[in-house]
C-alpha angles and dihedrals in degrees: 000000000000114000120196118210116195116203118197130173118178120207138161087269092054098267142242129295143179135165113209120192117188145143141196119256126196111246094244091054102051115116103160124092111271146195119223111231106173131336106312095354113107135171114218118209128226120255090249092058125234138256108259096238092051087053094049093051093045089049091048094058094043090050090053087059098036098106092052089049093050091050090054096039108034089170090055138258131235119205111204118205104216095178142344111200126180139152114264094225111091092003117180118176088214087075087071088064093048091050089047094051091050091048091050094047090050096042098046101022089241122169124258110264098191101267104151149138130228137180119244105162122223129091094322101032101181122073117197122200118199101196091262095312124124112247117242093232140029105198114188110236121213 
């Protein structure tokens, strides 16, 4: 079953948003191209492909939860990204990670690990926290 997770963060600038639709697929039924995350945990890509930064951020969050997923699915689990939609204004690829984290927590009833976004103002107004983990990318912002 496809589950849609809607991420919204409001700020004085308008905010950040993404809609992630995904589903779990048994390993034997996967047909889409995929990326190996950890042991039997794979991320399946949408037919339309995906921007590399979005894929990096989605993979990052799945990797943070991979051991938990392996414990629940010793035979493996494939997470198929059906779609990732977002407004192009104020786009930040980090929002893909926040949406993936929300989707994983809802889909598998996982606890919050401290992956958040806050508004601080200034030249780079959004501050992302990764629950103590180092982020995969450090893109300079204009």
